[in-house]
Every structure is written in structure tokens, then in C-alpha cells.
N, C-alpha and C positions, 0 to 999 in steps of 0.2 A: 719425363726424361727416360730415355732408354737405358736399361741396365747393361753392364758389360759382362758378357759370357761368351764362351767359345763353343759350347755344346747346344745343339738345337734339337727339339722334337719336331720332326718333319711331317708334312702332309703334302700330297700331290695337289697342285693348283687346279682349281675347277676350270679355269679358262684355257690352260695349256698343260697337257699331260706330260710334257717333257720338263716341266719346271716344278720344283718343290719349294715350299715356304715353311717358315718356323711357326709353330702354333702359339708361341708366347705373344700375348697381345701388345707387349711393349717392344717387340722385335720386328724389324722390317727386312729380315733375311730372306732373299729369294735366290735360287741357284739352279742352273740346268742340271739334269740328271747325269750327264757325262762328267761334269766337274765334281760330283759328289762321291763317285766310286773311290773307295779307300779312305774316306774321311770318317771321323768319329761323330756319332749322333746319339741321341737318347732313344731307347726303345719305347715304342708306343704302348706295349703291354706291361713290362715290368719296371720301366723308368730307369734302367741301368744303361750305362754307355756301351756302345758296340761299334764295330767297323762296318760301314755300308758296303754291300756288294751289288753287282748289277742285277742279280736275281731279286734281292730285297727291294730294289727300287722299281719293280714292276707293280708293287702294291700301293694302294692309296696311302696307307700308314706303314712305313717300314718297321719291322720288328726283328729282334735278335734271333739267333738259332734256337735259344731255349723257348721262345714264345711262338716260333713258327710251327706249322703243321707238317713239316717235312720229316723224313726218316732220319735225317742228320741230327735231329734234336736228341734222340736217344744215344747216338754215338758220341755226340759232344758232351752229354752229361756223364757218360762212362769215362771219357778221357779226362774231364775235369776232376772227377772223383779220384781217379788213379793218380793224377798229378798232385792233388792235395795230399793224398796218402803218402806218396813218395817224399814230398817236401816235409811232412811231419816227421817221418822216420829219420830223414837226414838231420833235421833240427834236434831230435832227441839224441842221436848219436854224437853230434858235435857238442852238445851240452855235457854228455858223459865223458868226453875226451878232454875237457878242460881241467887242468890240474887244480887241486885245492889251493886257495889263496892263503899264504902264510903272512900273518900280521906281525911285523917285527916289533912294533911299538909295545904291544901287550906283553910279549915275552920279556923284554927288557924291564918293564915295570914289575913283573913278578919276581925277578931275580934281585932287584934292589931292595 
């Protein structure tokens, strides 16, 4: 019985280079290269989801920017680290700005 999933780990078909198929043995997903551009798939290298581009679909097994051998890999890693650092700083500042919580119930019990 085929399992329901929406992410596929793709491989170029041996019979037709314009068609990709899912590597899951229980999945019978086949789709032409043109229809896959912009869709989410599982990286063949790190098994994380990523968005397919036309460049990645020229390989037998599409991989994400982090697993590719292009110069964009380093730029993408730097951008991801910078974004993570900025988000962490914003989260810390927002936690500092939250006013302390005053519990009214405890104060009334102490007075009584």
C-alpha cells in the first residue's frame, strides 16, 4: 500500500532524461523536469527539503545548495548563519522587553 507523502527524493529516469522519479520503492511518482521547477523535494545528499531549480535538475540526483559543489554553497552558508544570528538577537531583545508578571493572587494571600 503506497504511503501518503508530498516530498520526494528524486532521480532522473534512465529511459528518459527529461523525466524524474521518486526513489521510494512504495511511490510511483514520475514528473517531467519542466513541471518540477519551484517544487519542494528531498536533497539526495543531506536528506533535508529544498526548492528545485532548473540548474539542479540537470543532475541525476538533485541536491540542495549546501550539498552542491558550486561557489554559491559558501555564500548560502554565510547568509544562513547571519540570518540565524539576527533572529537570535531579536529574540533575546524581545524577551528582555517583556515586563515582569505580577501575580495578584499571591499578594492578596500575604496581606490576609
